PyMOL CGO cylinders between C-alpha atoms (Angstrom):
from pymol import cmd
from pymol.cgo import CYLINDER

trace = [
    CYLINDER, -141.07, -26.95, -46.55, -137.81, -25.64, -47.95, 0.3, 1, 1, 1, 1, 1, 1,
    CYLINDER, -137.81, -25.64, -47.95, -135.81, -27.48, -50.58, 0.3, 1, 1, 1, 1, 1, 1,
    CYLINDER, -135.81, -27.48, -50.58, -132.52, -28.97, -49.46, 0.3, 1, 1, 1, 1, 1, 1,
    CYLINDER, -132.52, -28.97, -49.46, -129.31, -28.22, -51.32, 0.3, 1, 1, 1, 1, 1, 1,
    CYLINDER, -129.31, -28.22, -51.32, -127.62, -31.60, -51.63, 0.3, 1, 1, 1, 1, 1, 1,
    CYLINDER, -127.62, -31.60, -51.63, -124.51, -30.19, -53.31, 0.3, 1, 1, 1, 1, 1, 1,
    CYLINDER, -124.51, -30.19, -53.31, -123.53, -28.13, -50.23, 0.3, 1, 1, 1, 1, 1, 1,
    CYLINDER, -123.53, -28.13, -50.23, -124.70, -30.62, -47.65, 0.3, 1, 1, 1, 1, 1, 1,
    CYLINDER, -124.70, -30.62, -47.65, -122.42, -31.68, -44.83, 0.3, 1, 1, 1, 1, 1, 1,
    CYLINDER, -122.42, -31.68, -44.83, -124.51, -34.79, -44.30, 0.3, 1, 1, 1, 1, 1, 1,
    CYLINDER, -124.51, -34.79, -44.30, -125.85, -35.95, -47.64, 0.3, 1, 1, 1, 1, 1, 1,
    CYLINDER, -125.85, -35.95, -47.64, -127.34, -39.20, -46.32, 0.3, 1, 1, 1, 1, 1, 1,
    CYLINDER, -127.34, -39.20, -46.32, -129.43, -37.53, -43.61, 0.3, 1, 1, 1, 1, 1, 1,
    CYLINDER, -129.43, -37.53, -43.61, -130.78, -34.99, -46.06, 0.3, 1, 1, 1, 1, 1, 1,
    CYLINDER, -130.78, -34.99, -46.06, -131.48, -37.69, -48.63, 0.3, 1, 1, 1, 1, 1, 1,
    CYLINDER, -131.48, -37.69, -48.63, -133.47, -39.77, -46.12, 0.3, 1, 1, 1, 1, 1, 1,
    CYLINDER, -133.47, -39.77, -46.12, -135.26, -36.62, -44.92, 0.3, 1, 1, 1, 1, 1, 1,
    CYLINDER, -135.26, -36.62, -44.92, -136.16, -35.74, -48.50, 0.3, 1, 1, 1, 1, 1, 1,
    CYLINDER, -136.16, -35.74, -48.50, -137.50, -39.22, -49.22, 0.3, 1, 1, 1, 1, 1, 1,
    CYLINDER, -137.50, -39.22, -49.22, -139.54, -39.36, -46.02, 0.3, 1, 1, 1, 1, 1, 1,
    CYLINDER, -139.54, -39.36, -46.02, -141.08, -35.96, -46.78, 0.3, 1, 1, 1, 1, 1, 1,
    CYLINDER, -141.08, -35.96, -46.78, -141.86, -36.73, -50.41, 0.3, 1, 1, 1, 1, 1, 1,
    CYLINDER, -141.86, -36.73, -50.41, -145.66, -36.77, -50.53, 0.3, 1, 1, 1, 1, 1, 1,
    CYLINDER, -145.66, -36.77, -50.53, -145.82, -38.79, -53.74, 0.3, 1, 1, 1, 1, 1, 1,
    CYLINDER, -145.82, -38.79, -53.74, -143.47, -41.52, -52.50, 0.3, 1, 1, 1, 1, 1, 1,
    CYLINDER, -143.47, -41.52, -52.50, -144.99, -41.76, -49.03, 0.3, 1, 1, 1, 1, 1, 1,
    CYLINDER, -144.99, -41.76, -49.03, -148.59, -41.84, -50.25, 0.3, 1, 1, 1, 1, 1, 1,
    CYLINDER, -148.59, -41.84, -50.25, -147.66, -44.51, -52.83, 0.3, 1, 1, 1, 1, 1, 1,
    CYLINDER, -147.66, -44.51, -52.83, -146.03, -46.54, -50.05, 0.3, 1, 1, 1, 1, 1, 1,
    CYLINDER, -146.03, -46.54, -50.05, -149.21, -46.23, -47.96, 0.3, 1, 1, 1, 1, 1, 1,
    CYLINDER, -149.21, -46.23, -47.96, -151.28, -47.40, -50.96, 0.3, 1, 1, 1, 1, 1, 1,
    CYLINDER, -151.28, -47.40, -50.96, -148.98, -50.38, -51.46, 0.3, 1, 1, 1, 1, 1, 1,
    CYLINDER, -148.98, -50.38, -51.46, -149.24, -51.36, -47.78, 0.3, 1, 1, 1, 1, 1, 1,
    CYLINDER, -149.24, -51.36, -47.78, -153.04, -51.08, -47.83, 0.3, 1, 1, 1, 1, 1, 1,
    CYLINDER, -153.04, -51.08, -47.83, -153.25, -53.18, -51.01, 0.3, 1, 1, 1, 1, 1, 1,
    CYLINDER, -153.25, -53.18, -51.01, -150.86, -55.82, -49.59, 0.3, 1, 1, 1, 1, 1, 1,
    CYLINDER, -150.86, -55.82, -49.59, -152.93, -56.11, -46.41, 0.3, 1, 1, 1, 1, 1, 1,
    CYLINDER, -152.93, -56.11, -46.41, -156.13, -56.27, -48.46, 0.3, 1, 1, 1, 1, 1, 1,
    CYLINDER, -156.13, -56.27, -48.46, -154.61, -58.99, -50.69, 0.3, 1, 1, 1, 1, 1, 1,
    CYLINDER, -154.61, -58.99, -50.69, -153.64, -61.08, -47.66, 0.3, 1, 1, 1, 1, 1, 1,
    CYLINDER, -153.64, -61.08, -47.66, -157.13, -60.59, -46.18, 0.3, 1, 1, 1, 1, 1, 1,
    CYLINDER, -157.13, -60.59, -46.18, -158.84, -61.64, -49.44, 0.3, 1, 1, 1, 1, 1, 1,
    CYLINDER, -158.84, -61.64, -49.44, -156.56, -64.70, -49.65, 0.3, 1, 1, 1, 1, 1, 1,
    CYLINDER, -156.56, -64.70, -49.65, -157.35, -65.58, -46.04, 0.3, 1, 1, 1, 1, 1, 1,
    CYLINDER, -157.35, -65.58, -46.04, -161.09, -65.44, -46.72, 0.3, 1, 1, 1, 1, 1, 1,
    CYLINDER, -161.09, -65.44, -46.72, -160.92, -67.27, -50.06, 0.3, 1, 1, 1, 1, 1, 1,
    CYLINDER, -160.92, -67.27, -50.06, -158.34, -69.96, -49.26, 0.3, 1, 1, 1, 1, 1, 1,
    CYLINDER, -158.34, -69.96, -49.26, -158.20, -69.98, -45.43, 0.3, 1, 1, 1, 1, 1, 1,
    CYLINDER, -158.20, -69.98, -45.43, -154.45, -69.49, -45.49, 0.3, 1, 1, 1, 1, 1, 1,
    CYLINDER, -154.45, -69.49, -45.49, -152.01, -66.65, -45.13, 0.3, 1, 1, 1, 1, 1, 1,
    CYLINDER, -152.01, -66.65, -45.13, -148.35, -66.58, -46.15, 0.3, 1, 1, 1, 1, 1, 1,
    CYLINDER, -148.35, -66.58, -46.15, -145.70, -63.91, -46.58, 0.3, 1, 1, 1, 1, 1, 1,
    CYLINDER, -145.70, -63.91, -46.58, -146.07, -64.45, -50.32, 0.3, 1, 1, 1, 1, 1, 1,
    CYLINDER, -146.07, -64.45, -50.32, -149.66, -63.21, -50.06, 0.3, 1, 1, 1, 1, 1, 1,
    CYLINDER, -149.66, -63.21, -50.06, -148.29, -59.80, -49.05, 0.3, 1, 1, 1, 1, 1, 1,
    CYLINDER, -148.29, -59.80, -49.05, -145.36, -59.65, -51.45, 0.3, 1, 1, 1, 1, 1, 1,
    CYLINDER, -145.36, -59.65, -51.45, -146.21, -61.96, -54.36, 0.3, 1, 1, 1, 1, 1, 1,
    CYLINDER, -146.21, -61.96, -54.36, -147.62, -61.24, -57.78, 0.3, 1, 1, 1, 1, 1, 1,
    CYLINDER, -147.62, -61.24, -57.78, -151.19, -61.91, -58.82, 0.3, 1, 1, 1, 1, 1, 1,
    CYLINDER, -151.19, -61.91, -58.82, -154.29, -61.90, -56.69, 0.3, 1, 1, 1, 1, 1, 1,
    CYLINDER, -154.29, -61.90, -56.69, -156.83, -59.34, -55.54, 0.3, 1, 1, 1, 1, 1, 1,
    CYLINDER, -156.83, -59.34, -55.54, -156.06, -56.43, -55.47, 0.3, 1, 1, 1, 1, 1, 1,
    CYLINDER, -156.06, -56.43, -55.47, -153.05, -55.62, -57.63, 0.3, 1, 1, 1, 1, 1, 1,
    CYLINDER, -153.05, -55.62, -57.63, -150.29, -54.32, -55.36, 0.3, 1, 1, 1, 1, 1, 1,
    CYLINDER, -150.29, -54.32, -55.36, -148.40, -53.04, -58.40, 0.3, 1, 1, 1, 1, 1, 1,
    CYLINDER, -148.40, -53.04, -58.40, -151.29, -50.90, -59.61, 0.3, 1, 1, 1, 1, 1, 1,
    CYLINDER, -151.29, -50.90, -59.61, -152.14, -49.35, -56.23, 0.3, 1, 1, 1, 1, 1, 1,
    CYLINDER, -152.14, -49.35, -56.23, -148.98, -47.28, -55.67, 0.3, 1, 1, 1, 1, 1, 1,
    CYLINDER, -148.98, -47.28, -55.67, -148.75, -46.21, -59.30, 0.3, 1, 1, 1, 1, 1, 1,
    CYLINDER, -148.75, -46.21, -59.30, -152.39, -45.05, -59.36, 0.3, 1, 1, 1, 1, 1, 1,
    CYLINDER, -152.39, -45.05, -59.36, -151.81, -43.23, -56.08, 0.3, 1, 1, 1, 1, 1, 1,
    CYLINDER, -151.81, -43.23, -56.08, -148.64, -41.55, -57.35, 0.3, 1, 1, 1, 1, 1, 1,
    CYLINDER, -148.64, -41.55, -57.35, -150.31, -40.47, -60.59, 0.3, 1, 1, 1, 1, 1, 1,
    CYLINDER, -150.31, -40.47, -60.59, -153.25, -38.85, -58.79, 0.3, 1, 1, 1, 1, 1, 1,
    CYLINDER, -153.25, -38.85, -58.79, -150.97, -37.23, -56.21, 0.3, 1, 1, 1, 1, 1, 1,
    CYLINDER, -150.97, -37.23, -56.21, -148.95, -35.74, -59.07, 0.3, 1, 1, 1, 1, 1, 1,
    CYLINDER, -148.95, -35.74, -59.07, -152.17, -34.39, -60.52, 0.3, 1, 1, 1, 1, 1, 1,
    CYLINDER, -152.17, -34.39, -60.52, -153.16, -32.83, -57.21, 0.3, 1, 1, 1, 1, 1, 1,
    CYLINDER, -153.16, -32.83, -57.21, -149.71, -31.36, -56.58, 0.3, 1, 1, 1, 1, 1, 1,
    CYLINDER, -149.71, -31.36, -56.58, -148.57, -30.28, -60.03, 0.3, 1, 1, 1, 1, 1, 1,
    CYLINDER, -148.57, -30.28, -60.03, -151.90, -29.86, -61.80, 0.3, 1, 1, 1, 1, 1, 1,
    CYLINDER, -151.90, -29.86, -61.80, -153.83, -32.14, -64.10, 0.3, 1, 1, 1, 1, 1, 1,
    CYLINDER, -153.83, -32.14, -64.10, -152.35, -30.48, -67.18, 0.3, 1, 1, 1, 1, 1, 1,
    CYLINDER, -152.35, -30.48, -67.18, -148.75, -30.92, -65.98, 0.3, 1, 1, 1, 1, 1, 1,
    CYLINDER, -148.75, -30.92, -65.98, -146.12, -33.07, -67.63, 0.3, 1, 1, 1, 1, 1, 1,
    CYLINDER, -146.12, -33.07, -67.63, -145.60, -34.91, -64.34, 0.3, 1, 1, 1, 1, 1, 1,
    CYLINDER, -145.60, -34.91, -64.34, -149.24, -35.97, -64.19, 0.3, 1, 1, 1, 1, 1, 1,
    CYLINDER, -149.24, -35.97, -64.19, -149.11, -37.04, -67.84, 0.3, 1, 1, 1, 1, 1, 1,
    CYLINDER, -149.11, -37.04, -67.84, -146.07, -39.23, -67.17, 0.3, 1, 1, 1, 1, 1, 1,
    CYLINDER, -146.07, -39.23, -67.17, -147.81, -40.70, -64.11, 0.3, 1, 1, 1, 1, 1, 1,
    CYLINDER, -147.81, -40.70, -64.11, -150.88, -41.62, -66.17, 0.3, 1, 1, 1, 1, 1, 1,
    CYLINDER, -150.88, -41.62, -66.17, -148.74, -43.17, -68.92, 0.3, 1, 1, 1, 1, 1, 1,
    CYLINDER, -148.74, -43.17, -68.92, -146.87, -45.25, -66.32, 0.3, 1, 1, 1, 1, 1, 1,
    CYLINDER, -146.87, -45.25, -66.32, -150.19, -46.29, -64.75, 0.3, 1, 1, 1, 1, 1, 1,
    CYLINDER, -150.19, -46.29, -64.75, -151.54, -47.45, -68.11, 0.3, 1, 1, 1, 1, 1, 1,
    CYLINDER, -151.54, -47.45, -68.11, -148.37, -49.46, -68.77, 0.3, 1, 1, 1, 1, 1, 1,
    CYLINDER, -148.37, -49.46, -68.77, -148.49, -51.12, -65.34, 0.3, 1, 1, 1, 1, 1, 1,
    CYLINDER, -148.49, -51.12, -65.34, -152.20, -51.95, -65.67, 0.3, 1, 1, 1, 1, 1, 1,
    CYLINDER, -152.20, -51.95, -65.67, -151.73, -53.29, -69.19, 0.3, 1, 1, 1, 1, 1, 1,
    CYLINDER, -151.73, -53.29, -69.19, -148.79, -55.41, -68.12, 0.3, 1, 1, 1, 1, 1, 1,
    CYLINDER, -148.79, -55.41, -68.12, -150.58, -56.80, -65.05, 0.3, 1, 1, 1, 1, 1, 1,
    CYLINDER, -150.58, -56.80, -65.05, -153.81, -57.74, -66.81, 0.3, 1, 1, 1, 1, 1, 1,
    CYLINDER, -153.81, -57.74, -66.81, -152.40, -58.66, -70.19, 0.3, 1, 1, 1, 1, 1, 1,
    CYLINDER, -152.40, -58.66, -70.19, -148.81, -59.74, -70.52, 0.3, 1, 1, 1, 1, 1, 1,
    CYLINDER, -148.81, -59.74, -70.52, -148.20, -61.18, -67.04, 0.3, 1, 1, 1, 1, 1, 1,
    CYLINDER, -148.20, -61.18, -67.04, -151.63, -62.87, -66.97, 0.3, 1, 1, 1, 1, 1, 1,
    CYLINDER, -151.63, -62.87, -66.97, -150.86, -64.52, -70.33, 0.3, 1, 1, 1, 1, 1, 1,
    CYLINDER, -150.86, -64.52, -70.33, -147.46, -65.64, -69.02, 0.3, 1, 1, 1, 1, 1, 1,
    CYLINDER, -147.46, -65.64, -69.02, -149.24, -67.20, -66.03, 0.3, 1, 1, 1, 1, 1, 1,
    CYLINDER, -149.24, -67.20, -66.03, -151.57, -69.10, -68.35, 0.3, 1, 1, 1, 1, 1, 1,
    CYLINDER, -151.57, -69.10, -68.35, -148.58, -70.34, -70.34, 0.3, 1, 1, 1, 1, 1, 1,
    CYLINDER, -148.58, -70.34, -70.34, -146.89, -71.48, -67.11, 0.3, 1, 1, 1, 1, 1, 1,
    CYLINDER, -146.89, -71.48, -67.11, -150.05, -73.38, -66.13, 0.3, 1, 1, 1, 1, 1, 1,
    CYLINDER, -150.05, -73.38, -66.13, -150.11, -75.16, -69.51, 0.3, 1, 1, 1, 1, 1, 1,
    CYLINDER, -150.11, -75.16, -69.51, -146.41, -76.04, -69.31, 0.3, 1, 1, 1, 1, 1, 1,
    CYLINDER, -146.41, -76.04, -69.31, -146.86, -77.35, -65.76, 0.3, 1, 1, 1, 1, 1, 1,
    CYLINDER, -146.86, -77.35, -65.76, -149.71, -79.58, -67.01, 0.3, 1, 1, 1, 1, 1, 1,
    CYLINDER, -149.71, -79.58, -67.01, -147.34, -81.02, -69.60, 0.3, 1, 1, 1, 1, 1, 1,
    CYLINDER, -147.34, -81.02, -69.60, -144.71, -81.57, -66.88, 0.3, 1, 1, 1, 1, 1, 1,
    CYLINDER, -144.71, -81.57, -66.88, -147.25, -83.37, -64.65, 0.3, 1, 1, 1, 1, 1, 1,
    CYLINDER, -147.25, -83.37, -64.65, -148.29, -85.57, -67.55, 0.3, 1, 1, 1, 1, 1, 1,
    CYLINDER, -148.29, -85.57, -67.55, -144.66, -86.49, -68.28, 0.3, 1, 1, 1, 1, 1, 1,
    CYLINDER, -144.66, -86.49, -68.28, -144.08, -87.29, -64.60, 0.3, 1, 1, 1, 1, 1, 1,
    CYLINDER, -144.08, -87.29, -64.60, -147.22, -89.49, -64.47, 0.3, 1, 1, 1, 1, 1, 1,
    CYLINDER, -147.22, -89.49, -64.47, -146.03, -91.40, -67.56, 0.3, 1, 1, 1, 1, 1, 1,
    CYLINDER, -146.03, -91.40, -67.56, -142.59, -91.68, -65.95, 0.3, 1, 1, 1, 1, 1, 1,
    CYLINDER, -142.59, -91.68, -65.95, -140.95, -90.05, -68.97, 0.3, 1, 1, 1, 1, 1, 1,
    CYLINDER, -140.95, -90.05, -68.97, -139.27, -87.55, -66.67, 0.3, 1, 1, 1, 1, 1, 1,
    CYLINDER, -139.27, -87.55, -66.67, -138.48, -87.58, -62.97, 0.3, 1, 1, 1, 1, 1, 1,
    CYLINDER, -138.48, -87.58, -62.97, -139.85, -84.95, -60.61, 0.3, 1, 1, 1, 1, 1, 1,
    CYLINDER, -139.85, -84.95, -60.61, -136.30, -84.11, -59.54, 0.3, 1, 1, 1, 1, 1, 1,
    CYLINDER, -136.30, -84.11, -59.54, -135.39, -83.10, -63.11, 0.3, 1, 1, 1, 1, 1, 1,
    CYLINDER, -135.39, -83.10, -63.11, -137.64, -80.07, -63.29, 0.3, 1, 1, 1, 1, 1, 1,
    CYLINDER, -137.64, -80.07, -63.29, -138.83, -77.01, -61.47, 0.3, 1, 1, 1, 1, 1, 1,
    CYLINDER, -138.83, -77.01, -61.47, -142.51, -76.21, -61.74, 0.3, 1, 1, 1, 1, 1, 1,
    CYLINDER, -142.51, -76.21, -61.74, -143.22, -72.73, -63.06, 0.3, 1, 1, 1, 1, 1, 1,
    CYLINDER, -143.22, -72.73, -63.06, -145.01, -70.07, -61.03, 0.3, 1, 1, 1, 1, 1, 1,
    CYLINDER, -145.01, -70.07, -61.03, -148.55, -69.82, -62.40, 0.3, 1, 1, 1, 1, 1, 1,
    CYLINDER, -148.55, -69.82, -62.40, -149.97, -66.78, -60.60, 0.3, 1, 1, 1, 1, 1, 1,
    CYLINDER, -149.97, -66.78, -60.60, -148.11, -63.96, -62.33, 0.3, 1, 1, 1, 1, 1, 1,
    CYLINDER, -148.11, -63.96, -62.33, -150.73, -61.51, -63.50, 0.3, 1, 1, 1, 1, 1, 1,
    CYLINDER, -150.73, -61.51, -63.50, -154.20, -60.29, -62.67, 0.3, 1, 1, 1, 1, 1, 1,
    CYLINDER, -154.20, -60.29, -62.67, -157.73, -60.50, -63.87, 0.3, 1, 1, 1, 1, 1, 1,
    CYLINDER, -157.73, -60.50, -63.87, -159.01, -57.04, -64.91, 0.3, 1, 1, 1, 1, 1, 1,
    CYLINDER, -159.01, -57.04, -64.91, -161.15, -56.78, -61.74, 0.3, 1, 1, 1, 1, 1, 1,
    CYLINDER, -161.15, -56.78, -61.74, -158.02, -57.30, -59.60, 0.3, 1, 1, 1, 1, 1, 1,
    CYLINDER, -158.02, -57.30, -59.60, -156.22, -54.51, -61.46, 0.3, 1, 1, 1, 1, 1, 1,
    CYLINDER, -156.22, -54.51, -61.46, -159.27, -52.27, -61.04, 0.3, 1, 1, 1, 1, 1, 1,
    CYLINDER, -159.27, -52.27, -61.04, -159.30, -53.08, -57.31, 0.3, 1, 1, 1, 1, 1, 1,
    CYLINDER, -159.30, -53.08, -57.31, -155.67, -52.05, -57.02, 0.3, 1, 1, 1, 1, 1, 1,
    CYLINDER, -155.67, -52.05, -57.02, -156.31, -48.83, -58.93, 0.3, 1, 1, 1, 1, 1, 1,
    CYLINDER, -156.31, -48.83, -58.93, -159.28, -48.03, -56.71, 0.3, 1, 1, 1, 1, 1, 1,
    CYLINDER, -159.28, -48.03, -56.71, -157.20, -48.48, -53.56, 0.3, 1, 1, 1, 1, 1, 1,
    CYLINDER, -157.20, -48.48, -53.56, -154.49, -46.24, -55.01, 0.3, 1, 1, 1, 1, 1, 1,
    CYLINDER, -154.49, -46.24, -55.01, -156.90, -43.51, -56.07, 0.3, 1, 1, 1, 1, 1, 1,
    CYLINDER, -156.90, -43.51, -56.07, -158.78, -43.55, -52.76, 0.3, 1, 1, 1, 1, 1, 1,
    CYLINDER, -158.78, -43.55, -52.76, -155.49, -43.44, -50.84, 0.3, 1, 1, 1, 1, 1, 1,
    CYLINDER, -155.49, -43.44, -50.84, -154.30, -40.42, -52.84, 0.3, 1, 1, 1, 1, 1, 1,
    CYLINDER, -154.30, -40.42, -52.84, -157.62, -38.65, -52.33, 0.3, 1, 1, 1, 1, 1, 1,
    CYLINDER, -157.62, -38.65, -52.33, -157.58, -39.36, -48.60, 0.3, 1, 1, 1, 1, 1, 1,
    CYLINDER, -157.58, -39.36, -48.60, -153.95, -38.29, -48.19, 0.3, 1, 1, 1, 1, 1, 1,
    CYLINDER, -153.95, -38.29, -48.19, -154.52, -35.11, -50.19, 0.3, 1, 1, 1, 1, 1, 1,
    CYLINDER, -154.52, -35.11, -50.19, -157.74, -34.07, -48.45, 0.3, 1, 1, 1, 1, 1, 1,
    CYLINDER, -157.74, -34.07, -48.45, -156.56, -35.22, -45.03, 0.3, 1, 1, 1, 1, 1, 1,
    CYLINDER, -156.56, -35.22, -45.03, -153.54, -32.99, -45.14, 0.3, 1, 1, 1, 1, 1, 1,
    CYLINDER, -153.54, -32.99, -45.14, -150.93, -35.72, -44.67, 0.3, 1, 1, 1, 1, 1, 1,
    CYLINDER, -150.93, -35.72, -44.67, -147.37, -34.86, -45.66, 0.3, 1, 1, 1, 1, 1, 1,
    CYLINDER, -147.37, -34.86, -45.66, -148.09, -31.14, -46.17, 0.3, 1, 1, 1, 1, 1, 1,
]
cmd.load_cgo(trace, "trace")
């Protein structure tokens, strides 16, 4: 595939879209995200016998849909640019940050939201505050480590499959 020269392009938008759609890292990460979102909805359906749009797009749950595309992108960068490349190094650093955030910071924020909501419920029961006066906080923000690992596994397997299957070459 030849590189496009955006500076001399008569139709910048068409070339931009073409470039995005033929970017192996972006497209494989998108595939990993879609697979993880479908898997998350399927796990939710089995565990809770319900399915909502939020199960595809929301935070928390098994597997991590944030980790999947980042893990996929990092491995694709390793395959494409080499495992000693700067690009791969940046991808791994980003993956570590995303995994740390998902299983640490956002999970802790979810626990805090759960505790605050318990206080709110107690105040409502004692009629010290009306239900209309507050908005309950979202409790499922982060992931358990196994959920993050599940997302990473989906991302890594997707990258491996895309790379060995010859997609986007």
